[in-house]
C-alpha positions in Angstrom: -108.3 104.5 90.5 -108.1 105.9 93.5 -104.8 104.8 96.1 -106.4 103.8 99.3 -103.3 105.9 101.0 -105.2 108.9 99.8 -108.6 107.6 101.5 -107.1 106.2 104.6 -103.8 107.4 106.5 -102.4 104.1 107.5 -99.8 105.5 109.7 -102.5 107.8 111.3 -104.1 104.1 111.8 -101.3 102.6 113.1 -100.2 105.4 115.5 -104.3 105.0 117.0 -103.7 101.3 117.0 -100.6 101.4 118.9 -102.3 104.3 121.5 -105.2 101.9 121.7 -103.1 99.3 123.0 -100.6 101.0 124.8 -103.7 102.5 126.8 -105.1 99.5 127.6 -102.0 97.6 128.1 -101.0 100.3 131.0 -104.9 100.3 132.5 -105.0 96.6 132.6 -101.9 96.7 134.4 -102.7 99.4 136.5 -105.5 97.3 137.7 -103.6 94.3 138.1 -100.8 96.0 140.4 -102.9 98.0 142.7 -105.2 94.7 143.5 -102.2 92.5 143.8 -100.9 95.4 146.3 -103.9 95.3 148.1 -103.8 91.6 148.4 -100.6 90.8 149.7 -100.0 90.0 152.9 -103.6 89.3 153.6 -104.4 86.3 155.3 -107.9 85.6 153.1 -105.2 86.2 149.5 -102.9 84.0 151.2 -105.3 81.1 152.1 -107.5 81.0 148.7 -104.3 80.8 146.9 -103.3 78.0 148.8 -106.3 75.7 148.6 -106.5 77.0 144.9 -102.9 75.9 144.0 -104.4 72.2 143.9 -107.2 73.5 141.2 -110.3 72.3 143.6 -111.8 72.9 147.4 -113.8 70.9 149.4 -117.2 72.4 151.0 -114.9 72.5 154.4 -112.5 74.8 152.7 -115.2 76.8 151.3 -116.7 77.2 154.3 -113.3 78.1 156.3 -112.9 81.0 152.9 -116.7 82.2 153.4 -116.0 82.9 157.1 -112.8 84.5 156.5 -114.3 86.9 153.4 -116.8 88.0 156.1 -114.4 88.6 158.5 -112.8 90.7 156.4 -115.6 92.9 154.9 -116.7 93.5 158.4 -113.2 94.7 159.2 -113.8 98.7 158.5 -109.9 99.6 158.7 -108.9 97.2 156.3 -111.5 98.1 154.1 -110.4 102.2 154.5 -106.6 100.8 154.1 -107.5 99.1 150.9 -109.7 102.1 149.2 -107.2 104.5 150.2 -104.3 102.5 148.9 -106.1 101.6 145.7 -107.2 105.2 144.6 -103.8 106.9 145.6 -102.1 104.0 143.3 -104.7 105.1 140.7 -103.9 108.7 141.2 -100.2 108.0 141.1 -100.4 106.3 137.8 -102.7 108.5 135.9 -100.4 111.3 136.7 -97.3 109.9 135.3 -99.3 108.7 132.2 -100.8 112.1 131.7 -97.2 113.4 132.2 -95.7 111.2 129.6 -98.8 112.4 127.1 -98.3 115.7 127.6 -94.6 115.3 127.0 -95.4 113.1 123.3 -97.9 115.5 122.5 -96.4 118.6 123.0 -92.5 117.1 121.3 -95.0 116.1 118.3 -94.3 112.3 119.0 -98.5 111.9 118.9 -99.7 114.0 116.1 -103.2 112.7 116.1 -105.7 115.0 115.3 -107.4 115.9 119.7 -111.0 114.6 118.5 -109.5 111.4 117.1 -107.6 110.5 120.0 -110.1 111.5 122.6 -111.9 108.5 120.6 -109.5 105.9 120.7 -108.5 106.9 124.3 -112.3 106.1 125.2 -112.8 103.1 122.9 -109.3 101.3 124.8 -110.8 102.7 128.6 -114.0 101.3 127.3 -112.5 98.0 126.7 -109.9 97.3 129.5 -110.7 100.0 132.2 -112.4 98.6 135.6 -115.5 100.5 135.9 -117.3 103.4 134.7 -115.3 105.9 137.3 -112.2 104.8 136.4 -113.1 105.3 132.1 -114.9 108.4 132.8 -112.0 110.2 134.8 -109.4 109.1 133.0 -110.8 110.0 129.5 -111.8 113.2 130.3 -108.3 114.1 132.2 -105.9 112.6 129.0 -108.2 113.9 126.6 -107.7 117.6 128.7 -103.8 117.0 129.0 -103.6 116.3 124.8 -105.5 119.2 124.1 -103.0 121.0 126.4 -100.3 119.7 124.6 -101.4 120.3 121.3 -101.6 124.1 121.9 -99.6 126.0 120.1 -98.8 128.5 123.3 -96.1 127.8 125.8 -97.2 127.8 129.4 
């Protein structure tokens, strides 16, 4: 009779599951943090939150929110600032995450085959990321970082 531990390396499966959820939670947290950072101090966001605290909105409140939203979307300086803030936070968080991946990969704490690592990262990003651009960029950078960390030569 074949033992299940010979078919599946349960420790590797556990490491992949941990990587999947850590990556997913990190990406989810980063996305929520960036949106909250952009919305902090925003009059539309504050008005929306105060209206929605009661659980419903009247037709007059909906018209007010629609007017405020249109004004906000026409404000090009706000849109540029929000875009810059969003992407700078995402890039900073990507650099921090990949520094940890490189360190843990170099030290051997993440001892997963690079191809399996890439698949787990891709699945996690497809599950938790906010868009295709984020998925592709984070996948490529994180996979390359791990491949470099697994190389035997020192830099």
